[in-house]
mmCIF file of the N, C-alpha and C atoms, coordinates in Angstrom:
data_MODEL
# 
_entry.id   MODEL 
# 
loop_
_atom_site.group_PDB 
_atom_site.id 
_atom_site.type_symbol 
_atom_site.label_atom_id 
_atom_site.label_alt_id 
_atom_site.label_comp_id 
_atom_site.label_asym_id 
_atom_site.label_entity_id 
_atom_site.label_seq_id 
_atom_site.pdbx_PDB_ins_code 
_atom_site.Cartn_x 
_atom_site.Cartn_y 
_atom_site.Cartn_z 
_atom_site.occupancy 
_atom_site.B_iso_or_equiv 
_atom_site.pdbx_formal_charge 
_atom_site.auth_seq_id 
_atom_site.auth_comp_id 
_atom_site.auth_asym_id 
_atom_site.auth_atom_id 
_atom_site.pdbx_PDB_model_num 
ATOM 1   N N  . MET A 1 1  ? -80.418  -119.679 60.029 1.00 0.00 ? 1  MET A N  1 
ATOM 2   C CA . MET A 1 1  ? -80.520  -119.479 58.329 1.00 0.00 ? 1  MET A CA 1 
ATOM 3   C C  . MET A 1 1  ? -81.171  -120.009 57.723 1.00 0.00 ? 1  MET A C  1 
ATOM 4   N N  . GLU A 1 2  ? -80.873  -121.152 57.655 1.00 0.00 ? 2  GLU A N  1 
ATOM 5   C CA . GLU A 1 2  ? -81.532  -122.746 56.881 1.00 0.00 ? 2  GLU A CA 1 
ATOM 6   C C  . GLU A 1 2  ? -82.982  -122.619 57.105 1.00 0.00 ? 2  GLU A C  1 
ATOM 7   N N  . GLN A 1 3  ? -83.484  -122.960 58.530 1.00 0.00 ? 3  GLN A N  1 
ATOM 8   C CA . GLN A 1 3  ? -84.345  -122.584 58.816 1.00 0.00 ? 3  GLN A CA 1 
ATOM 9   C C  . GLN A 1 3  ? -85.946  -121.631 58.972 1.00 0.00 ? 3  GLN A C  1 
ATOM 10  N N  . ARG A 1 4  ? -85.294  -120.495 58.631 1.00 0.00 ? 4  ARG A N  1 
ATOM 11  C CA . ARG A 1 4  ? -85.543  -118.926 58.183 1.00 0.00 ? 4  ARG A CA 1 
ATOM 12  C C  . ARG A 1 4  ? -86.037  -119.012 56.774 1.00 0.00 ? 4  ARG A C  1 
ATOM 13  N N  . ALA A 1 5  ? -84.784  -119.803 56.068 1.00 0.00 ? 5  ALA A N  1 
ATOM 14  C CA . ALA A 1 5  ? -85.018  -119.609 54.535 1.00 0.00 ? 5  ALA A CA 1 
ATOM 15  C C  . ALA A 1 5  ? -86.281  -119.970 54.147 1.00 0.00 ? 5  ALA A C  1 
ATOM 16  N N  . CYS A 1 6  ? -86.678  -121.400 54.668 1.00 0.00 ? 6  CYS A N  1 
ATOM 17  C CA . CYS A 1 6  ? -87.912  -122.784 54.177 1.00 0.00 ? 6  CYS A CA 1 
ATOM 18  C C  . CYS A 1 6  ? -88.556  -121.726 54.706 1.00 0.00 ? 6  CYS A C  1 
ATOM 19  N N  . ASP A 1 7  ? -88.773  -121.341 56.158 1.00 0.00 ? 7  ASP A N  1 
ATOM 20  C CA . ASP A 1 7  ? -90.164  -120.806 57.273 1.00 0.00 ? 7  ASP A CA 1 
ATOM 21  C C  . ASP A 1 7  ? -90.582  -119.747 55.277 1.00 0.00 ? 7  ASP A C  1 
ATOM 22  N N  . LEU A 1 8  ? -90.093  -118.809 55.552 1.00 0.00 ? 8  LEU A N  1 
ATOM 23  C CA . LEU A 1 8  ? -90.023  -117.617 54.766 1.00 0.00 ? 8  LEU A CA 1 
ATOM 24  C C  . LEU A 1 8  ? -90.141  -118.018 53.322 1.00 0.00 ? 8  LEU A C  1 
ATOM 25  N N  . ALA A 1 9  ? -90.057  -119.167 52.571 1.00 0.00 ? 9  ALA A N  1 
ATOM 26  C CA . ALA A 1 9  ? -90.777  -119.627 51.432 1.00 0.00 ? 9  ALA A CA 1 
ATOM 27  C C  . ALA A 1 9  ? -92.042  -120.070 51.602 1.00 0.00 ? 9  ALA A C  1 
ATOM 28  N N  . ALA A 1 10 ? -91.627  -121.108 52.487 1.00 0.00 ? 10 ALA A N  1 
ATOM 29  C CA . ALA A 1 10 ? -93.134  -121.410 52.700 1.00 0.00 ? 10 ALA A CA 1 
ATOM 30  C C  . ALA A 1 10 ? -94.562  -120.445 53.494 1.00 0.00 ? 10 ALA A C  1 
ATOM 31  N N  . TYR A 1 11 ? -94.247  -119.623 53.998 1.00 0.00 ? 11 TYR A N  1 
ATOM 32  C CA . TYR A 1 11 ? -95.241  -118.541 54.080 1.00 0.00 ? 11 TYR A CA 1 
ATOM 33  C C  . TYR A 1 11 ? -95.553  -117.713 52.933 1.00 0.00 ? 11 TYR A C  1 
ATOM 34  N N  . ILE A 1 12 ? -94.427  -117.198 51.780 1.00 0.00 ? 12 ILE A N  1 
ATOM 35  C CA . ILE A 1 12 ? -94.479  -116.766 50.599 1.00 0.00 ? 12 ILE A CA 1 
ATOM 36  C C  . ILE A 1 12 ? -96.022  -117.758 49.936 1.00 0.00 ? 12 ILE A C  1 
ATOM 37  N N  . ILE A 1 13 ? -95.166  -119.098 49.921 1.00 0.00 ? 13 ILE A N  1 
ATOM 38  C CA . ILE A 1 13 ? -96.054  -119.769 48.425 1.00 0.00 ? 13 ILE A CA 1 
ATOM 39  C C  . ILE A 1 13 ? -96.951  -119.962 49.659 1.00 0.00 ? 13 ILE A C  1 
ATOM 40  N N  . GLU A 1 14 ? -97.696  -120.168 50.262 1.00 0.00 ? 14 GLU A N  1 
ATOM 41  C CA . GLU A 1 14 ? -98.798  -120.923 50.765 1.00 0.00 ? 14 GLU A CA 1 
ATOM 42  C C  . GLU A 1 14 ? -99.856  -119.113 51.372 1.00 0.00 ? 14 GLU A C  1 
ATOM 43  N N  . ASN A 1 15 ? -98.963  -118.005 51.078 1.00 0.00 ? 15 ASN A N  1 
ATOM 44  C CA . ASN A 1 15 ? -100.169 -117.108 51.491 1.00 0.00 ? 15 ASN A CA 1 
ATOM 45  C C  . ASN A 1 15 ? -99.701  -115.974 50.411 1.00 0.00 ? 15 ASN A C  1 
ATOM 46  N N  . ARG A 1 16 ? -98.993  -116.754 49.319 1.00 0.00 ? 16 ARG A N  1 
ATOM 47  C CA . ARG A 1 16 ? -98.581  -115.932 48.130 1.00 0.00 ? 16 ARG A CA 1 
ATOM 48  C C  . ARG A 1 16 ? -98.808  -114.932 48.122 1.00 0.00 ? 16 ARG A C  1 
ATOM 49  N N  . THR A 1 17 ? -97.794  -114.153 48.924 1.00 0.00 ? 17 THR A N  1 
ATOM 50  C CA . THR A 1 17 ? -97.455  -112.401 49.691 1.00 0.00 ? 17 THR A CA 1 
ATOM 51  C C  . THR A 1 17 ? -96.198  -112.155 49.254 1.00 0.00 ? 17 THR A C  1 
ATOM 52  N N  . THR A 1 18 ? -96.193  -111.304 49.140 1.00 0.00 ? 18 THR A N  1 
ATOM 53  C CA . THR A 1 18 ? -94.991  -109.742 48.705 1.00 0.00 ? 18 THR A CA 1 
ATOM 54  C C  . THR A 1 18 ? -94.003  -110.637 50.002 1.00 0.00 ? 18 THR A C  1 
ATOM 55  N N  . VAL A 1 19 ? -93.097  -109.467 49.057 1.00 0.00 ? 19 VAL A N  1 
ATOM 56  C CA . VAL A 1 19 ? -91.170  -109.677 50.060 1.00 0.00 ? 19 VAL A CA 1 
ATOM 57  C C  . VAL A 1 19 ? -91.618  -108.599 51.487 1.00 0.00 ? 19 VAL A C  1 
ATOM 58  N N  . ARG A 1 20 ? -92.488  -108.042 50.552 1.00 0.00 ? 20 ARG A N  1 
ATOM 59  C CA . ARG A 1 20 ? -92.871  -106.473 52.143 1.00 0.00 ? 20 ARG A CA 1 
ATOM 60  C C  . ARG A 1 20 ? -93.533  -107.213 53.357 1.00 0.00 ? 20 ARG A C  1 
ATOM 61  N N  . ASP A 1 21 ? -94.174  -108.056 52.930 1.00 0.00 ? 21 ASP A N  1 
ATOM 62  C CA . ASP A 1 21 ? -95.385  -108.901 53.680 1.00 0.00 ? 21 ASP A CA 1 
ATOM 63  C C  . ASP A 1 21 ? -94.725  -110.280 53.962 1.00 0.00 ? 21 ASP A C  1 
ATOM 64  N N  . ALA A 1 22 ? -93.422  -110.412 53.751 1.00 0.00 ? 22 ALA A N  1 
ATOM 65  C CA . ALA A 1 22 ? -92.700  -112.000 54.392 1.00 0.00 ? 22 ALA A CA 1 
ATOM 66  C C  . ALA A 1 22 ? -92.094  -110.689 56.161 1.00 0.00 ? 22 ALA A C  1 
ATOM 67  N N  . ALA A 1 23 ? -91.455  -109.812 54.984 1.00 0.00 ? 23 ALA A N  1 
ATOM 68  C CA . ALA A 1 23 ? -90.527  -109.663 55.898 1.00 0.00 ? 23 ALA A CA 1 
ATOM 69  C C  . ALA A 1 23 ? -91.239  -108.854 57.374 1.00 0.00 ? 23 ALA A C  1 
ATOM 70  N N  . GLN A 1 24 ? -92.096  -108.017 57.012 1.00 0.00 ? 24 GLN A N  1 
ATOM 71  C CA . GLN A 1 24 ? -92.942  -107.478 58.369 1.00 0.00 ? 24 GLN A CA 1 
ATOM 72  C C  . GLN A 1 24 ? -92.829  -108.933 59.024 1.00 0.00 ? 24 GLN A C  1 
ATOM 73  N N  . LYS A 1 25 ? -93.632  -109.677 58.593 1.00 0.00 ? 25 LYS A N  1 
ATOM 74  C CA . LYS A 1 25 ? -94.482  -110.906 59.651 1.00 0.00 ? 25 LYS A CA 1 
ATOM 75  C C  . LYS A 1 25 ? -93.476  -111.900 60.663 1.00 0.00 ? 25 LYS A C  1 
ATOM 76  N N  . PHE A 1 26 ? -91.899  -111.868 59.530 1.00 0.00 ? 26 PHE A N  1 
ATOM 77  C CA . PHE A 1 26 ? -90.870  -113.151 60.421 1.00 0.00 ? 26 PHE A CA 1 
ATOM 78  C C  . PHE A 1 26 ? -89.824  -111.418 61.096 1.00 0.00 ? 26 PHE A C  1 
ATOM 79  N N  . GLY A 1 27 ? -90.215  -109.810 60.990 1.00 0.00 ? 27 GLY A N  1 
ATOM 80  C CA . GLY A 1 27 ? -89.655  -109.324 61.365 1.00 0.00 ? 27 GLY A CA 1 
ATOM 81  C C  . GLY A 1 27 ? -88.009  -108.880 61.008 1.00 0.00 ? 27 GLY A C  1 
ATOM 82  N N  . VAL A 1 28 ? -87.704  -109.574 59.535 1.00 0.00 ? 28 VAL A N  1 
ATOM 83  C CA . VAL A 1 28 ? -86.179  -108.793 59.086 1.00 0.00 ? 28 VAL A CA 1 
ATOM 84  C C  . VAL A 1 28 ? -86.657  -107.625 57.490 1.00 0.00 ? 28 VAL A C  1 
ATOM 85  N N  . SER A 1 29 ? -85.877  -107.558 57.600 1.00 0.00 ? 29 SER A N  1 
ATOM 86  C CA . SER A 1 29 ? -85.535  -106.491 55.950 1.00 0.00 ? 29 SER A CA 1 
ATOM 87  C C  . SER A 1 29 ? -85.966  -107.314 54.907 1.00 0.00 ? 29 SER A C  1 
ATOM 88  N N  . LYS A 1 30 ? -86.334  -106.543 54.240 1.00 0.00 ? 30 LYS A N  1 
ATOM 89  C CA . LYS A 1 30 ? -86.831  -106.860 52.288 1.00 0.00 ? 30 LYS A CA 1 
ATOM 90  C C  . LYS A 1 30 ? -85.326  -107.407 51.265 1.00 0.00 ? 30 LYS A C  1 
ATOM 91  N N  . SER A 1 31 ? -84.395  -106.837 51.987 1.00 0.00 ? 31 SER A N  1 
ATOM 92  C CA . SER A 1 31 ? -83.062  -107.667 51.598 1.00 0.00 ? 31 SER A CA 1 
ATOM 93  C C  . SER A 1 31 ? -82.904  -109.160 51.849 1.00 0.00 ? 31 SER A C  1 
ATOM 94  N N  . THR A 1 32 ? -83.382  -109.325 53.270 1.00 0.00 ? 32 THR A N  1 
ATOM 95  C CA . THR A 1 32 ? -82.865  -110.446 54.031 1.00 0.00 ? 32 THR A CA 1 
ATOM 96  C C  . THR A 1 32 ? -83.687  -111.484 53.233 1.00 0.00 ? 32 THR A C  1 
ATOM 97  N N  . VAL A 1 33 ? -84.918  -111.300 53.418 1.00 0.00 ? 33 VAL A N  1 
ATOM 98  C CA . VAL A 1 33 ? -86.108  -111.847 52.507 1.00 0.00 ? 33 VAL A CA 1 
ATOM 99  C C  . VAL A 1 33 ? -85.271  -112.482 51.197 1.00 0.00 ? 33 VAL A C  1 
ATOM 100 N N  . HIS A 1 34 ? -84.940  -111.400 50.339 1.00 0.00 ? 34 HIS A N  1 
ATOM 101 C CA . HIS A 1 34 ? -84.289  -111.824 49.238 1.00 0.00 ? 34 HIS A CA 1 
ATOM 102 C C  . HIS A 1 34 ? -83.198  -112.549 48.732 1.00 0.00 ? 34 HIS A C  1 
ATOM 103 N N  . LYS A 1 35 ? -81.909  -111.873 50.058 1.00 0.00 ? 35 LYS A N  1 
ATOM 104 C CA . LYS A 1 35 ? -81.070  -112.929 49.949 1.00 0.00 ? 35 LYS A CA 1 
ATOM 105 C C  . LYS A 1 35 ? -81.193  -114.265 49.902 1.00 0.00 ? 35 LYS A C  1 
ATOM 106 N N  . ASP A 1 36 ? -81.891  -114.421 51.448 1.00 0.00 ? 36 ASP A N  1 
ATOM 107 C CA . ASP A 1 36 ? -82.563  -115.859 51.903 1.00 0.00 ? 36 ASP A CA 1 
ATOM 108 C C  . ASP A 1 36 ? -83.258  -117.191 50.895 1.00 0.00 ? 36 ASP A C  1 
ATOM 109 N N  . ILE A 1 37 ? -84.131  -116.017 49.706 1.00 0.00 ? 37 ILE A N  1 
ATOM 110 C CA . ILE A 1 37 ? -85.193  -117.040 48.557 1.00 0.00 ? 37 ILE A CA 1 
ATOM 111 C C  . ILE A 1 37 ? -83.831  -117.175 47.822 1.00 0.00 ? 37 ILE A C  1 
ATOM 112 N N  . SER A 1 38 ? -83.373  -116.229 47.539 1.00 0.00 ? 38 SER A N  1 
ATOM 113 C CA . SER A 1 38 ? -82.665  -116.049 46.326 1.00 0.00 ? 38 SER A CA 1 
ATOM 114 C C  . SER A 1 38 ? -81.540  -117.236 46.317 1.00 0.00 ? 38 SER A C  1 
ATOM 115 N N  . GLU A 1 39 ? -80.336  -116.566 47.365 1.00 0.00 ? 39 GLU A N  1 
ATOM 116 C CA . GLU A 1 39 ? -79.127  -117.144 47.497 1.00 0.00 ? 39 GLU A CA 1 
ATOM 117 C C  . GLU A 1 39 ? -78.892  -118.064 48.414 1.00 0.00 ? 39 GLU A C  1 
ATOM 118 N N  . ARG A 1 40 ? -79.893  -118.620 49.697 1.00 0.00 ? 40 ARG A N  1 
ATOM 119 C CA . ARG A 1 40 ? -79.699  -119.593 50.994 1.00 0.00 ? 40 ARG A CA 1 
ATOM 120 C C  . ARG A 1 40 ? -80.296  -120.979 50.180 1.00 0.00 ? 40 ARG A C  1 
ATOM 121 N N  . LEU A 1 41 ? -81.710  -120.341 49.994 1.00 0.00 ? 41 LEU A N  1 
ATOM 122 C CA . LEU A 1 41 ? -82.614  -121.545 49.820 1.00 0.00 ? 41 LEU A CA 1 
ATOM 123 C C  . LEU A 1 41 ? -82.151  -122.484 48.499 1.00 0.00 ? 41 LEU A C  1 
ATOM 124 N N  . PRO A 1 42 ? -81.670  -121.762 46.918 1.00 0.00 ? 42 PRO A N  1 
ATOM 125 C CA . PRO A 1 42 ? -81.452  -123.130 46.061 1.00 0.00 ? 42 PRO A CA 1 
ATOM 126 C C  . PRO A 1 42 ? -80.270  -123.932 46.644 1.00 0.00 ? 42 PRO A C  1 
ATOM 127 N N  . HIS A 1 43 ? -79.330  -124.301 47.787 1.00 0.00 ? 43 HIS A N  1 
ATOM 128 C CA . HIS A 1 43 ? -78.754  -124.797 48.530 1.00 0.00 ? 43 HIS A CA 1 
ATOM 129 C C  . HIS A 1 43 ? -79.387  -125.885 49.324 1.00 0.00 ? 43 HIS A C  1 
ATOM 130 N N  . TYR A 1 44 ? -80.311  -125.256 49.622 1.00 0.00 ? 44 TYR A N  1 
ATOM 131 C CA . TYR A 1 44 ? -80.940  -126.543 51.047 1.00 0.00 ? 44 TYR A CA 1 
ATOM 132 C C  . TYR A 1 44 ? -82.258  -126.531 50.708 1.00 0.00 ? 44 TYR A C  1 
ATOM 133 N N  . ASN A 1 45 ? -82.966  -126.299 49.974 1.00 0.00 ? 45 ASN A N  1 
ATOM 134 C CA . ASN A 1 45 ? -84.269  -127.093 49.548 1.00 0.00 ? 45 ASN A CA 1 
ATOM 135 C C  . ASN A 1 45 ? -84.461  -126.370 47.777 1.00 0.00 ? 45 ASN A C  1 
ATOM 136 N N  . ARG A 1 46 ? -84.138  -126.922 46.953 1.00 0.00 ? 46 ARG A N  1 
ATOM 137 C CA . ARG A 1 46 ? -84.387  -126.617 45.452 1.00 0.00 ? 46 ARG A CA 1 
ATOM 138 C C  . ARG A 1 46 ? -85.460  -126.627 44.734 1.00 0.00 ? 46 ARG A C  1 
ATOM 139 N N  . SER A 1 47 ? -86.411  -127.808 45.271 1.00 0.00 ? 47 SER A N  1 
ATOM 140 C CA . SER A 1 47 ? -88.036  -127.966 44.631 1.00 0.00 ? 47 SER A CA 1 
ATOM 141 C C  . SER A 1 47 ? -88.671  -126.403 45.819 1.00 0.00 ? 47 SER A C  1 
ATOM 142 N N  . LEU A 1 48 ? -88.710  -125.942 46.992 1.00 0.00 ? 48 LEU A N  1 
ATOM 143 C CA . LEU A 1 48 ? -88.940  -124.974 47.950 1.00 0.00 ? 48 LEU A CA 1 
ATOM 144 C C  . LEU A 1 48 ? -88.507  -123.718 46.767 1.00 0.00 ? 48 LEU A C  1 
ATOM 145 N N  . TYR A 1 49 ? -87.239  -123.581 46.666 1.00 0.00 ? 49 TYR A N  1 
ATOM 146 C CA . TYR A 1 49 ? -86.629  -122.494 46.143 1.00 0.00 ? 49 TYR A CA 1 
ATOM 147 C C  . TYR A 1 49 ? -87.699  -122.149 44.745 1.00 0.00 ? 49 TYR A C  1 
ATOM 148 N N  . LEU A 1 50 ? -87.936  -123.011 43.930 1.00 0.00 ? 50 LEU A N  1 
ATOM 149 C CA . LEU A 1 50 ? -88.423  -122.568 42.976 1.00 0.00 ? 50 LEU A CA 1 
ATOM 150 C C  . LEU A 1 50 ? -89.805  -121.906 42.804 1.00 0.00 ? 50 LEU A C  1 
ATOM 151 N N  . GLN A 1 51 ? -90.824  -123.051 43.583 1.00 0.00 ? 51 GLN A N  1 
ATOM 152 C CA . GLN A 1 51 ? -92.153  -122.162 43.966 1.00 0.00 ? 51 GLN A CA 1 
ATOM 153 C C  . GLN A 1 51 ? -92.201  -121.116 44.649 1.00 0.00 ? 51 GLN A C  1 
ATOM 154 N N  . ALA A 1 52 ? -91.079  -120.928 45.605 1.00 0.00 ? 52 ALA A N  1 
ATOM 155 C CA . ALA A 1 52 ? -90.988  -119.468 45.932 1.00 0.00 ? 52 ALA A CA 1 
ATOM 156 C C  . ALA A 1 52 ? -91.036  -118.699 44.813 1.00 0.00 ? 52 ALA A C  1 
ATOM 157 N N  . LYS A 1 53 ? -89.254  -118.893 44.244 1.00 0.00 ? 53 LYS A N  1 
ATOM 158 C CA . LYS A 1 53 ? -89.768  -117.753 42.962 1.00 0.00 ? 53 LYS A CA 1 
ATOM 159 C C  . LYS A 1 53 ? -90.449  -117.931 41.985 1.00 0.00 ? 53 LYS A C  1 
ATOM 160 N N  . ALA A 1 54 ? -91.574  -119.156 41.530 1.00 0.00 ? 54 ALA A N  1 
ATOM 161 C CA . ALA A 1 54 ? -92.413  -118.763 41.000 1.00 0.00 ? 54 ALA A CA 1 
ATOM 162 C C  . ALA A 1 54 ? -93.897  -117.280 41.524 1.00 0.00 ? 54 ALA A C  1 
ATOM 163 N N  . VAL A 1 55 ? -94.018  -117.692 42.681 1.00 0.00 ? 55 VAL A N  1 
ATOM 164 C CA . VAL A 1 55 ? -94.928  -116.452 43.270 1.00 0.00 ? 55 VAL A CA 1 
ATOM 165 C C  . VAL A 1 55 ? -94.503  -114.925 43.583 1.00 0.00 ? 55 VAL A C  1 
ATOM 166 N N  . LEU A 1 56 ? -92.869  -115.045 43.672 1.00 0.00 ? 56 LEU A N  1 
ATOM 167 C CA . LEU A 1 56 ? -92.691  -113.598 43.569 1.00 0.00 ? 56 LEU A CA 1 
ATOM 168 C C  . LEU A 1 56 ? -92.222  -113.353 42.114 1.00 0.00 ? 56 LEU A C  1 
ATOM 169 N N  . GLU A 1 57 ? -92.405  -113.898 41.320 1.00 0.00 ? 57 GLU A N  1 
ATOM 170 C CA . GLU A 1 57 ? -91.900  -113.309 39.946 1.00 0.00 ? 57 GLU A CA 1 
ATOM 171 C C  . GLU A 1 57 ? -93.115  -112.816 39.558 1.00 0.00 ? 57 GLU A C  1 
ATOM 172 N N  . GLU A 1 58 ? -94.050  -113.339 39.931 1.00 0.00 ? 58 GLU A N  1 
ATOM 173 C CA . GLU A 1 58 ? -96.312  -112.864 39.688 1.00 0.00 ? 58 GLU A CA 1 
ATOM 174 C C  . GLU A 1 58 ? -96.145  -111.799 40.195 1.00 0.00 ? 58 GLU A C  1 
ATOM 175 N N  . ASN A 1 59 ? -95.758  -111.288 40.858 1.00 0.00 ? 59 ASN A N  1 
ATOM 176 C CA . ASN A 1 59 ? -95.783  -110.671 42.110 1.00 0.00 ? 59 ASN A CA 1 
ATOM 177 C C  . ASN A 1 59 ? -94.881  -109.252 41.651 1.00 0.00 ? 59 ASN A C  1 
ATOM 178 N N  . LYS A 1 60 ? -93.747  -109.471 40.810 1.00 0.00 ? 60 LYS A N  1 
ATOM 179 C CA . LYS A 1 60 ? -93.244  -109.068 40.023 1.00 0.00 ? 60 LYS A CA 1 
ATOM 180 C C  . LYS A 1 60 ? -93.971  -108.044 38.896 1.00 0.00 ? 60 LYS A C  1 
ATOM 181 N N  . ALA A 1 61 ? -94.346  -108.909 38.721 1.00 0.00 ? 61 ALA A N  1 
ATOM 182 C CA . ALA A 1 61 ? -95.017  -108.635 37.375 1.00 0.00 ? 61 ALA A CA 1 
ATOM 183 C C  . ALA A 1 61 ? -96.218  -107.989 37.447 1.00 0.00 ? 61 ALA A C  1 
ATOM 184 N N  . GLN A 1 62 ? -97.138  -107.803 38.704 1.00 0.00 ? 62 GLN A N  1 
ATOM 185 C CA . GLN A 1 62 ? -98.082  -107.471 38.713 1.00 0.00 ? 62 GLN A CA 1 
ATOM 186 C C  . GLN A 1 62 ? -97.886  -106.188 39.686 1.00 0.00 ? 62 GLN A C  1 
ATOM 187 N N  . ARG A 1 63 ? -96.497  -105.847 40.515 1.00 0.00 ? 63 ARG A N  1 
ATOM 188 C CA . ARG A 1 63 ? -96.099  -104.833 40.963 1.00 0.00 ? 63 ARG A CA 1 
ATOM 189 C C  . ARG A 1 63 ? -96.666  -103.614 40.383 1.00 0.00 ? 63 ARG A C  1 
ATOM 190 N N  . HIS A 1 64 ? -96.772  -103.347 38.972 1.00 0.00 ? 64 HIS A N  1 
ATOM 191 C CA . HIS A 1 64 ? -97.258  -101.744 38.542 1.00 0.00 ? 64 HIS A CA 1 
ATOM 192 C C  . HIS A 1 64 ? -98.452  -101.579 38.495 1.00 0.00 ? 64 HIS A C  1 
ATOM 193 N N  . ILE A 1 65 ? -99.306  -102.656 38.949 1.00 0.00 ? 65 ILE A N  1 
ATOM 194 C CA . ILE A 1 65 ? -101.023 -102.673 39.078 1.00 0.00 ? 65 ILE A CA 1 
ATOM 195 C C  . ILE A 1 65 ? -101.186 -101.932 40.394 1.00 0.00 ? 65 ILE A C  1 
ATOM 196 N N  . ARG A 1 66 ? -100.453 -102.726 41.354 1.00 0.00 ? 66 ARG A N  1 
ATOM 197 C CA . ARG A 1 66 ? -100.743 -102.766 42.758 1.00 0.00 ? 66 ARG A CA 1 
ATOM 198 C C  . ARG A 1 66 ? -100.473 -101.069 42.446 1.00 0.00 ? 66 ARG A C  1 
ATOM 199 N N  . GLY A 1 67 ? -99.372  -100.695 42.149 1.00 0.00 ? 67 GLY A N  1 
ATOM 200 C CA . GLY A 1 67 ? -98.425  -99.336  42.914 1.00 0.00 ? 67 GLY A CA 1 
ATOM 201 C C  . GLY A 1 67 ? -99.656  -97.896  41.787 1.00 0.00 ? 67 GLY A C  1 
ATOM 202 N N  . GLY A 1 68 ? -100.006 -98.338  40.929 1.00 0.00 ? 68 GLY A N  1 
ATOM 203 C CA . GLY A 1 68 ? -101.210 -98.329  39.943 1.00 0.00 ? 68 GLY A CA 1 
ATOM 204 C C  . GLY A 1 68 ? -102.683 -97.891  40.945 1.00 0.00 ? 68 GLY A C  1 
ATOM 205 N N  . LEU A 1 69 ? -102.935 -98.634  41.340 1.00 0.00 ? 69 LEU A N  1 
ATOM 206 C CA . LEU A 1 69 ? -104.238 -98.715  42.274 1.00 0.00 ? 69 LEU A CA 1 
ATOM 207 C C  . LEU A 1 69 ? -103.897 -98.058  43.979 1.00 0.00 ? 69 LEU A C  1 
ATOM 208 N N  . ALA A 1 70 ? -103.242 -97.842  44.172 1.00 0.00 ? 70 ALA A N  1 
ATOM 209 C CA . ALA A 1 70 ? -102.515 -97.570  45.199 1.00 0.00 ? 70 ALA A CA 1 
ATOM 210 C C  . ALA A 1 70 ? -102.370 -96.130  45.607 1.00 0.00 ? 70 ALA A C  1 
ATOM 211 N N  . THR A 1 71 ? -101.669 -95.466  44.125 1.00 0.00 ? 71 THR A N  1 
ATOM 212 C CA . THR A 1 71 ? -102.082 -94.282  43.842 1.00 0.00 ? 71 THR A CA 1 
ATOM 213 C C  . THR A 1 71 ? -103.416 -93.862  43.366 1.00 0.00 ? 71 THR A C  1 
ATOM 214 N N  . ARG A 1 72 ? -103.626 -94.350  42.867 1.00 0.00 ? 72 ARG A N  1 
ATOM 215 C CA . ARG A 1 72 ? -105.650 -94.077  42.768 1.00 0.00 ? 72 ARG A CA 1 
ATOM 216 C C  . ARG A 1 72 ? -105.766 -93.990  43.553 1.00 0.00 ? 72 ARG A C  1 
ATOM 217 N N  . LYS A 1 73 ? -106.296 -94.286  45.115 1.00 0.00 ? 73 LYS A N  1 
ATOM 218 C CA . LYS A 1 73 ? -106.997 -94.652  46.104 1.00 0.00 ? 73 LYS A CA 1 
ATOM 219 C C  . LYS A 1 73 ? -106.034 -93.353  47.130 1.00 0.00 ? 73 LYS A C  1 
ATOM 220 N N  . LYS A 1 74 ? -104.784 -93.443  46.596 1.00 0.00 ? 74 LYS A N  1 
ATOM 221 C CA . LYS A 1 74 ? -104.882 -91.486  47.493 1.00 0.00 ? 74 LYS A CA 1 
ATOM 222 C C  . LYS A 1 74 ? -105.271 -90.899  47.005 1.00 0.00 ? 74 LYS A C  1 
ATOM 223 N N  . TYR A 1 75 ? -105.202 -90.449  45.454 1.00 0.00 ? 75 TYR A N  1 
ATOM 224 C CA . TYR A 1 75 ? -105.832 -89.385  45.058 1.00 0.00 ? 75 TYR A CA 1 
ATOM 225 C C  . TYR A 1 75 ? -107.449 -89.198  44.915 1.00 0.00 ? 75 TYR A C  1 
ATOM 226 N N  . LYS A 1 76 ? -107.790 -90.660  44.972 1.00 0.00 ? 76 LYS A N  1 
ATOM 227 C CA . LYS A 1 76 ? -109.391 -90.064  44.773 1.00 0.00 ? 76 LYS A CA 1 
ATOM 228 C C  . LYS A 1 76 ? -110.120 -89.623  46.803 1.00 0.00 ? 76 LYS A C  1 
ATOM 229 N N  . GLY A 1 77 ? -109.240 -90.470  47.610 1.00 0.00 ? 77 GLY A N  1 
ATOM 230 C CA . GLY A 1 77 ? -109.552 -89.982  48.930 1.00 0.00 ? 77 GLY A CA 1 
ATOM 231 C C  . GLY A 1 77 ? -110.100 -91.424  49.537 1.00 0.00 ? 77 GLY A C  1 
ATOM 232 N N  . ALA A 1 78 ? -110.011 -92.571  48.942 1.00 0.00 ? 78 ALA A N  1 
ATOM 233 C CA . ALA A 1 78 ? -111.266 -93.260  49.003 1.00 0.00 ? 78 ALA A CA 1 
ATOM 234 C C  . ALA A 1 78 ? -110.491 -95.177  49.525 1.00 0.00 ? 78 ALA A C  1 
# 
């Protein structure tokens, strides 16, 4: 689990990706990604946790924009 948490964090940081994308890439659930990053990783590697947390918070702040674009695309048919 320690290695998976570190690998997930590294992937999220390098690719600036979302929890959903990371979960799909590693074949785990979104809940597992959240638990690994928020609960397990701080005990193993604090600096990696802080970097991953920053990316995830940025994604969370932009979530409403991505949702709006997806809805627009859906109804415009493009």
